[in-house]
C-alpha positions as protocol buffer text, in pm:
chain_id: "A"
residue {
  index: 1
  type: MET
  ca { x: -935 y: -1089 z: 823 }
}
residue {
  index: 2
  type: GLN
  ca { x: -774 y: -756 z: 890 }
}
residue {
  index: 3
  type: GLN
  ca { x: -948 y: -422 z: 825 }
}
residue {
  index: 4
  type: ILE
  ca { x: -731 y: -126 z: 722 }
}
residue {
  index: 5
  type: THR
  ca { x: -804 y: 228 z: 607 }
}
residue {
  index: 6
  type: LEU
  ca { x: -565 y: 401 z: 368 }
}
residue {
  index: 7
  type: ASN
  ca { x: -543 y: 773 z: 289 }
}
residue {
  index: 8
  type: VAL
  ca { x: -532 y: 799 z: -91 }
}
residue {
  index: 9
  type: GLN
  ca { x: -480 y: 1128 z: -273 }
}
residue {
  index: 10
  type: GLY
  ca { x: -575 y: 1192 z: -636 }
}
residue {
  index: 11
  type: MET
  ca { x: -916 y: 1024 z: -644 }
}
residue {
  index: 12
  type: SER
  ca { x: -1182 y: 1253 z: -789 }
}
residue {
  index: 13
  type: CYS
  ca { x: -1452 y: 1064 z: -978 }
}
residue {
  index: 14
  type: GLY
  ca { x: -1641 y: 744 z: -1040 }
}
residue {
  index: 15
  type: HIS
  ca { x: -1366 y: 616 z: -1267 }
}
residue {
  index: 16
  type: CYS
  ca { x: -1121 y: 643 z: -976 }
}
residue {
  index: 17
  type: VAL
  ca { x: -1358 y: 443 z: -756 }
}
residue {
  index: 18
  type: ASN
  ca { x: -1407 y: 173 z: -1020 }
}
residue {
  index: 19
  type: SER
  ca { x: -1035 y: 154 z: -1094 }
}
residue {
  index: 20
  type: ILE
  ca { x: -926 y: 110 z: -734 }
}
residue {
  index: 21
  type: GLU
  ca { x: -1213 y: -113 z: -623 }
}
residue {
  index: 22
  type: GLY
  ca { x: -1181 y: -327 z: -937 }
}
residue {
  index: 23
  type: ASN
  ca { x: -804 y: -374 z: -941 }
}
residue {
  index: 24
  type: VAL
  ca { x: -742 y: -405 z: -567 }
}
residue {
  index: 25
  type: GLY
  ca { x: -1050 y: -624 z: -530 }
}
residue {
  index: 26
  type: LYS
  ca { x: -903 y: -875 z: -779 }
}
residue {
  index: 27
  type: LEU
  ca { x: -590 y: -928 z: -570 }
}
residue {
  index: 28
  type: ASN
  ca { x: -566 y: -1267 z: -400 }
}
residue {
  index: 29
  type: GLY
  ca { x: -622 y: -1219 z: -28 }
}
residue {
  index: 30
  type: VAL
  ca { x: -842 y: -909 z: -56 }
}
residue {
  index: 31
  type: GLU
  ca { x: -1197 y: -972 z: 66 }
}
residue {
  index: 32
  type: SER
  ca { x: -1346 y: -626 z: 5 }
}
residue {
  index: 33
  type: VAL
  ca { x: -1253 y: -272 z: -100 }
}
residue {
  index: 34
  type: THR
  ca { x: -1458 y: 44 z: -45 }
}
residue {
  index: 35
  type: VAL
  ca { x: -1351 y: 385 z: -177 }
}
residue {
  index: 36
  type: HIS
  ca { x: -1476 y: 702 z: -6 }
}
residue {
  index: 37
  type: LEU
  ca { x: -1416 y: 998 z: -241 }
}
residue {
  index: 38
  type: ASP
  ca { x: -1546 y: 1256 z: 8 }
}
residue {
  index: 39
  type: THR
  ca { x: -1283 y: 1165 z: 270 }
}
residue {
  index: 40
  type: ALA
  ca { x: -1006 y: 1041 z: 34 }
}
residue {
  index: 41
  type: LYS
  ca { x: -997 y: 707 z: 214 }
}
residue {
  index: 42
  type: VAL
  ca { x: -1000 y: 345 z: 101 }
}
residue {
  index: 43
  type: ASP
  ca { x: -1117 y: 69 z: 334 }
}
residue {
  index: 44
  type: VAL
  ca { x: -968 y: -273 z: 264 }
}
residue {
  index: 45
  type: SER
  ca { x: -1047 y: -606 z: 426 }
}
residue {
  index: 46
  type: LEU
  ca { x: -759 y: -846 z: 370 }
}
residue {
  index: 47
  type: ASP
  ca { x: -605 y: -1172 z: 479 }
}
residue {
  index: 48
  type: PRO
  ca { x: -254 y: -1077 z: 601 }
}
residue {
  index: 49
  type: ASN
  ca { x: -141 y: -1438 z: 556 }
}
residue {
  index: 50
  type: VAL
  ca { x: -203 y: -1409 z: 181 }
}
residue {
  index: 51
  type: ILE
  ca { x: -127 y: -1046 z: 87 }
}
residue {
  index: 52
  type: SER
  ca { x: 78 y: -768 z: 243 }
}
residue {
  index: 53
  type: LEU
  ca { x: -21 y: -407 z: 297 }
}
residue {
  index: 54
  type: LYS
  ca { x: 272 y: -308 z: 74 }
}
residue {
  index: 55
  type: GLU
  ca { x: 129 y: -508 z: -218 }
}
residue {
  index: 56
  type: ILE
  ca { x: -204 y: -326 z: -182 }
}
residue {
  index: 57
  type: LYS
  ca { x: -35 y: 15 z: -161 }
}
residue {
  index: 58
  type: ASP
  ca { x: 180 y: -69 z: -466 }
}
residue {
  index: 59
  type: GLU
  ca { x: -130 y: -164 z: -669 }
}
residue {
  index: 60
  type: ILE
  ca { x: -299 y: 168 z: -585 }
}
residue {
  index: 61
  type: GLU
  ca { x: 18 y: 367 z: -660 }
}
residue {
  index: 62
  type: ASP
  ca { x: 64 y: 182 z: -990 }
}
residue {
  index: 63
  type: GLN
  ca { x: -273 y: 328 z: -1093 }
}
residue {
  index: 64
  type: GLY
  ca { x: -140 y: 682 z: -1038 }
}
residue {
  index: 65
  type: TYR
  ca { x: -267 y: 761 z: -688 }
}
residue {
  index: 66
  type: ASP
  ca { x: -66 y: 860 z: -381 }
}
residue {
  index: 67
  type: VAL
  ca { x: -105 y: 646 z: -69 }
}
residue {
  index: 68
  type: GLU
  ca { x: -9 y: 819 z: 255 }
}
C-alpha cells in the first residue's frame, strides 16, 4: 500500500468530508481515506497496482473540489 496526502481546496463542512470519504473510499484499490478540514488535506491509502493517483484526483475534482 502507498500512503499519499493531497491538498484539497473547497472543503468546508461535514458534507464535504462524507462526500470525499464516501466516494473515494468506494474506488477499487483505495484502502482508506481521511479528510482533515482544518488543514485542507486528504490522506489516502491506496494500492498503486490497482488505481492511479490521477483517478483519485479526478474523483475528488468531479465532486467540485480543487486538488493541488
